[in-house]
C-alpha positions in Angstrom: 0.0 -0.1 -0.1 1.6 3.1 -1.1 1.4 6.2 1.5 1.6 9.7 -0.5 3.2 11.7 1.8 2.4 15.5 1.2 0.6 14.7 -2.0 -2.0 17.2 -2.4 -5.5 15.2 -2.2 -7.6 16.1 -5.8 -11.1 16.6 -3.8 -9.1 19.2 -1.4 -8.0 21.0 -4.9 -11.2 21.0 -6.5 -13.7 21.0 -3.8 -17.1 22.6 -5.7 -18.1 26.1 -4.9 -21.0 26.0 -2.5 -24.3 28.1 -4.2 -26.1 30.6 -2.1 -29.1 27.8 -1.7 -26.9 25.4 -0.1 -24.6 27.8 2.2 -28.1 29.1 3.7 -29.1 25.2 4.4 -25.8 24.8 5.9 -26.2 27.7 7.9 -29.7 27.1 9.3 -28.4 23.3 10.1 -25.4 24.7 11.7 -27.8 27.3 13.9 -30.1 24.5 14.9 -27.4 22.5 16.4 -25.8 25.6 18.1 -29.4 26.0 19.8 -29.7 22.4 20.5 -26.3 22.5 22.5 -26.7 25.9 24.2 -30.5 24.5 25.7 -28.8 21.1 26.6 -26.5 22.5 28.5 -28.5 25.2 30.4 -31.5 22.9 30.8 -30.4 18.8 30.0 -31.6 17.5 27.0 -34.4 15.5 28.6 -35.9 18.6 29.4 -35.0 20.2 25.7 -37.8 20.0 23.2 -38.1 20.6 19.4 -40.2 23.4 20.1 -37.8 25.4 22.4 -35.0 24.9 19.6 -36.6 25.7 17.2 -37.9 28.8 18.6 -34.1 29.6 20.0 -32.8 28.9 16.0 -35.5 31.4 15.1 -37.3 28.8 12.7 -40.5 26.7 12.9 -40.6 23.0 14.1 -41.4 22.0 10.7 -38.1 23.6 9.7 -36.3 21.7 12.1 -37.2 18.3 10.6 -36.4 19.2 7.6 -33.3 18.9 9.1 -33.2 16.5 11.9 -34.8 14.0 13.2 -34.9 14.0 16.6 -33.5 16.2 19.3 -30.7 13.9 20.0 -29.3 13.7 16.4 -29.6 17.6 16.4 -26.3 17.5 18.5 -24.4 16.0 15.7 -24.2 18.4 13.1 -20.8 17.3 12.4 -19.2 15.5 10.7 -22.3 14.9 8.6 -22.5 13.0 5.3 -21.2 13.7 2.1 -23.5 16.3 -0.1 -24.1 14.7 -3.7 -21.5 17.2 -5.2 -18.8 15.9 -2.4 -20.4 12.3 -3.1 -19.3 12.6 -7.0 -16.3 14.6 -6.6 -14.9 11.7 -4.1 -16.1 9.1 -6.2 -14.4 10.7 -9.9 -10.9 11.6 -8.0 -8.1 9.9 -9.4 -6.6 6.9 -7.3 -8.6 3.5 -6.6 -5.7 2.4 -3.9 -7.1 2.6 -0.1 -4.4 5.1 0.9 -5.6 7.4 -1.9 -9.3 6.9 -0.5 -8.3 7.3 3.1 -6.4 10.6 2.2 -9.6 12.2 0.1 -12.0 10.8 2.7 -9.6 12.6 5.7 -10.1 16.0 3.3 -13.8 15.6 3.2 -14.3 15.2 6.5 -11.8 18.0 7.8 -13.9 20.5 5.2 -17.1 19.3 7.0 -15.6 19.8 10.8 -14.1 23.3 10.1 -17.4 24.9 8.4 -19.8 23.5 10.9 -17.8 22.6 14.4 -18.5 24.7 17.1 -16.3 25.9 19.5 -14.3 24.3 21.8 -17.0 24.7 24.8 -19.6 22.9 22.8 -17.6 20.0 21.4 -16.9 19.4 25.2 -20.8 19.9 26.0 -21.9 17.3 23.3 -19.3 14.3 24.1 -20.1 15.0 27.9 -24.2 14.4 26.7 -23.1 11.6 24.4 -21.3 9.7 27.8 -24.5 10.4 30.0 -27.2 10.3 28.2 -28.6 6.9 27.0 -30.8 8.3 24.2 -28.1 10.8 23.1 -25.4 7.7 22.7 -28.1 5.8 20.7 -28.6 8.6 18.2 -24.6 9.3 17.8 -23.8 5.5 17.4 -26.9 5.0 14.9 -25.7 8.4 13.2 -22.2 6.6 12.9 -24.1 3.6 11.4 -25.6 5.2 8.6 -22.7 7.6 7.6 -20.7 4.4 7.6 -23.1 2.8 5.3 -23.3 5.6 3.2 -19.4 6.0 2.9 -19.0 2.3 1.9 -21.2 3.0 -1.1 -19.1 5.8 -2.0 -15.8 3.9 -1.8 -17.3 0.9 -3.7 -18.3 3.3 -6.7 -14.7 4.8 -6.4 -13.1 1.6 -6.2 -15.0 -0.7 -8.2 -15.0 -2.9 -5.1 -18.2 -5.2 -4.2 -20.5 -2.9 -2.3 -20.8 -5.6 0.5 -17.4 -6.9 0.1 -14.7 -7.0 2.7 -12.4 -4.3 1.7 -15.3 -1.6 1.3 -16.7 -2.3 4.7 -13.2 -2.1 6.0 -12.4 0.9 4.6 -15.9 2.8 5.8 -15.2 1.1 9.1 -11.5 2.6 9.8 -12.7 5.8 8.3 -15.5 6.4 10.8 -13.2 5.3 13.6 -10.5 8.3 12.5 -12.9 11.0 12.1 -14.1 9.9 15.9 -10.5 9.4 17.2 -10.0 13.1 15.8 -13.0 14.9 17.2 -13.2 12.9 20.4 -9.0 14.0 20.7 -9.7 17.2 20.3 -12.5 17.8 22.5 -11.1 15.9 25.5 -7.1 16.8 25.2 -6.8 20.0 22.9 -4.0 18.6 21.2 -4.4 20.2 18.2 -3.7 24.1 18.1 -5.5 24.6 14.8 -8.5 23.2 16.1 -10.9 20.5 15.5 -10.8 19.7 11.3 -6.8 19.5 11.6 -6.9 17.1 14.5 -9.2 14.7 12.0 -6.7 15.3 9.3 -4.2 14.2 11.6 -6.0 11.3 12.6 -6.2 10.3 9.0 -2.5 11.2 8.4 -1.8 8.6 11.4 -3.8 6.1 10.0 -2.4 6.0 6.7 0.9 5.8 8.0 -0.2 2.6 10.4 -1.2 1.1 7.2 2.1 2.1 5.1 4.7 -0.7 4.1 7.0 0.3 7.0 4.3 -0.8 9.4 3.4 -4.0 7.9 3.6 -7.4 10.0 5.8 -8.4 6.5 8.1 -5.7 6.7 8.6 -5.8 10.5 9.7 -9.3 9.9 12.3 -8.3 7.6 14.0 -5.6 9.5 14.1 -8.1 12.4 15.7 -10.6 10.5 
């Protein structure tokens, strides 16, 4: 497996321009997410209603349900799934090897986090809620599972591998692990001075390093021999 080092992702270089409508939708989604976090912090998630969140964000409950299914899912406006344009960009990018796929996924998710992420305090609050409120933890895991399935479909299209094959499942699974690792390490430890998006990208870089030939069991055996 070849590691591209400092090579620039085609997805990162050729990110599609965002239209006004898409920008407004992203802003509304972010405002609903921020309102949910604020209210959960003040009142406890169990006491927060969709009506309260909608009023706080200045929209109707009907608008809320255009973006989120429940108040729990509104906690997780990031990293979010691939938009149709991003999915097409990712699928058509060059490189079908696992390293290229993971590199581009890291750029996609880092961009999402950079655009949607709240401040450090909000990250801490969200993860505290996830760890203490069973319904929030269930929603978080369900969101991760749904996103992982979406990723598997995009990876299969890009690589030409079987959608239900082991390679696709493993790539989607470890990509989601890298996202969660990057977010949680930043939220808990603040180890990256440039913020959560950079932490997510670093998580993917570390993952790709672990999967490089230098870290393979075969390479280790050769060095020890």
